C-alpha positions as CSV (number, residue, x, y, z in Angstrom):
1,X,-7.5,-75.6,88.4
2,X,-9.5,-78.6,89.7
3,X,-12.0,-76.2,91.3
4,X,-12.5,-74.4,88.0
5,X,-13.1,-77.7,86.2
6,X,-15.7,-78.9,88.8
7,X,-17.4,-75.5,88.7
8,X,-17.7,-75.8,84.9
9,X,-19.1,-79.3,85.2
10,X,-21.7,-78.1,87.8
11,X,-22.6,-75.2,85.5
12,X,-23.0,-77.5,82.5
13,X,-25.1,-79.9,84.6
14,X,-27.3,-77.1,85.8
15,X,-27.8,-75.8,82.3
16,X,-28.7,-79.3,81.1
17,X,-31.1,-79.7,84.0
18,X,-32.8,-76.3,83.3
19,X,-33.2,-77.2,79.6
20,X,-34.6,-80.6,80.5
21,X,-37.1,-79.0,82.9
22,X,-38.1,-76.5,80.3
23,X,-38.7,-79.2,77.7
24,X,-40.7,-81.3,80.1
25,X,-42.8,-78.2,80.9
26,X,-43.5,-77.6,77.2
27,X,-44.6,-81.3,76.8
28,X,-46.9,-81.0,79.8
29,X,-48.3,-77.7,78.5
30,X,-48.9,-79.4,75.1
31,X,-50.7,-82.3,76.8
32,X,-52.9,-79.9,78.8
33,X,-53.7,-77.8,75.7
34,X,-54.9,-80.8,73.7
35,X,-56.4,-82.9,76.5
36,X,-59.7,-83.1,74.6
37,X,-58.2,-84.4,71.4
38,X,-56.7,-87.7,70.5
39,X,-53.1,-86.5,70.0
40,X,-51.9,-89.8,68.5
41,X,-54.1,-89.3,65.5
42,X,-51.7,-86.4,64.5
43,X,-48.6,-87.5,66.3
44,X,-48.3,-91.3,66.0
45,X,-45.3,-91.4,68.3
46,X,-47.0,-89.4,71.1
47,X,-46.7,-92.3,73.6
48,X,-43.0,-92.5,72.8
49,X,-42.6,-88.8,73.5
50,X,-44.4,-89.2,76.9
51,X,-42.2,-92.3,77.7
52,X,-39.0,-90.4,76.9
53,X,-40.2,-87.5,79.1
54,X,-40.8,-90.0,81.9
55,X,-37.4,-91.5,81.5
56,X,-35.8,-88.0,81.6
57,X,-37.7,-87.2,84.7
58,X,-36.6,-90.4,86.4
59,X,-33.0,-89.8,85.5
60,X,-33.2,-86.2,86.8
61,X,-34.6,-87.4,90.1
62,X,-31.9,-90.1,90.3
63,X,-29.2,-87.5,89.5
64,X,-30.5,-85.0,92.1
65,X,-30.2,-87.7,94.8
66,X,-26.5,-87.8,94.2
67,X,-26.0,-84.4,95.7
68,X,-22.6,-82.9,94.9
69,X,-21.7,-85.7,92.5
70,X,-24.7,-85.1,90.3
71,X,-22.6,-83.4,87.6
72,X,-21.4,-86.8,86.6
73,X,-24.8,-87.4,85.0
74,X,-24.3,-84.5,82.6
75,X,-24.0,-86.7,79.6
76,X,-27.2,-88.6,80.4
77,X,-29.2,-85.4,81.0
78,X,-27.8,-83.7,77.9
79,X,-28.8,-86.7,75.7
80,X,-32.3,-86.6,77.2
81,X,-32.4,-82.9,76.7
82,X,-31.5,-83.2,73.0
83,X,-34.2,-85.8,72.5
84,X,-36.9,-83.8,74.3
85,X,-35.9,-80.6,72.3
86,X,-36.4,-82.6,69.1
87,X,-39.8,-83.9,70.3
88,X,-40.8,-80.3,71.3
89,X,-40.1,-79.3,67.7
90,X,-42.5,-82.0,66.5
91,X,-45.1,-80.8,69.1
92,X,-44.9,-77.2,67.9
93,X,-45.2,-78.2,64.3
94,X,-48.3,-80.4,65.0
95,X,-50.2,-77.7,66.8
96,X,-51.8,-76.4,63.5
97,X,-53.2,-79.8,62.7
98,X,-54.5,-80.4,66.2
99,X,-56.1,-76.9,66.2
100,X,-57.9,-77.8,62.9
101,X,-59.1,-81.0,64.5
102,X,-60.4,-79.1,67.6
103,X,-62.2,-76.6,65.3
104,X,-63.8,-79.4,63.3
105,X,-65.0,-81.2,66.4
106,X,-66.5,-77.9,67.7
107,X,-68.2,-77.3,64.4
108,X,-69.6,-80.8,64.4
109,X,-70.8,-80.3,68.0
110,X,-72.5,-77.0,67.1
111,X,-74.1,-78.6,64.0
112,X,-75.4,-81.5,66.2
113,X,-76.9,-79.1,68.8
114,X,-78.5,-77.0,66.1
115,X,-80.0,-80.0,64.4
116,X,-81.3,-81.2,67.7
117,X,-82.9,-77.9,68.5
118,X,-84.5,-77.6,65.1
119,X,-85.9,-81.1,65.3
120,X,-87.2,-80.5,68.8
121,X,-88.9,-77.3,67.7
122,X,-90.5,-79.1,64.7
123,X,-91.8,-81.8,66.9
124,X,-93.1,-79.3,69.4
125,X,-94.8,-77.4,66.6
126,X,-96.3,-80.6,65.2
127,X,-97.6,-81.6,68.6
128,X,-99.1,-78.2,69.3
129,X,-100.7,-77.6,65.9
130,X,-101.7,-81.3,65.6
131,X,-103.4,-81.2,69.0
132,X,-104.9,-77.7,68.6
133,X,-108.2,-78.9,67.0
134,X,-108.8,-81.5,69.7
135,X,-108.0,-79.2,72.6
136,X,-110.1,-76.3,71.2
137,X,-113.1,-78.6,70.6
138,X,-112.7,-80.1,74.1
139,X,-112.5,-76.6,75.7
140,X,-115.6,-75.4,73.7
141,X,-117.6,-78.4,74.6
142,X,-118.1,-79.5,71.1
143,X,-118.0,-83.2,70.2
144,X,-115.7,-83.8,67.3
145,X,-117.5,-85.2,64.3
146,X,-116.5,-88.5,62.9
147,X,-114.9,-88.5,59.5
148,X,-117.0,-89.5,56.5
149,X,-117.6,-93.2,56.2
150,X,-117.1,-93.9,59.9
151,X,-120.2,-94.7,61.8
152,X,-120.6,-93.2,65.3
153,X,-121.8,-94.8,68.5
154,X,-124.9,-92.6,68.6
155,X,-126.2,-94.0,65.2
156,X,-125.6,-97.6,66.3
157,X,-127.6,-97.2,69.5
158,X,-130.6,-96.0,67.7
159,X,-130.8,-99.1,65.5
160,X,-130.7,-101.4,68.4
161,X,-128.3,-104.3,69.1
162,X,-126.5,-105.9,66.2
163,X,-126.7,-109.5,65.5
């Protein structure tokens, strides 16, 4: 009878350990999926979730060091598992909002790039078309005429020195 009870305890512990590991994997996957987004904007208790996962991991490591007596930590692991499962539910429900946030940031990024490219093209066009008369006159050897009302150097030299 005692062997059966110990076997049941070990099986319960292993089930709690497997559940805990699965929940920690889901949290890690969530963290990886949304590494480019500030998660705490959508989940204000994100740091608490990470801290709880860290505590569960530490208790799991501590429990594993006990060897055959680790089934005694079943209650601790099961409590941690229940907390992490609750947190995983929050993570799943917040994915939609985080995906919206990612899409908005991508759209803003594309809008910025498009605006930059259009502005650069406009500046380039203004530079090319604004410089075209000067370049074409220079290449043809013609001297650009001065606008009306502006005296040129050639006229000044004919009159002699100014006083």
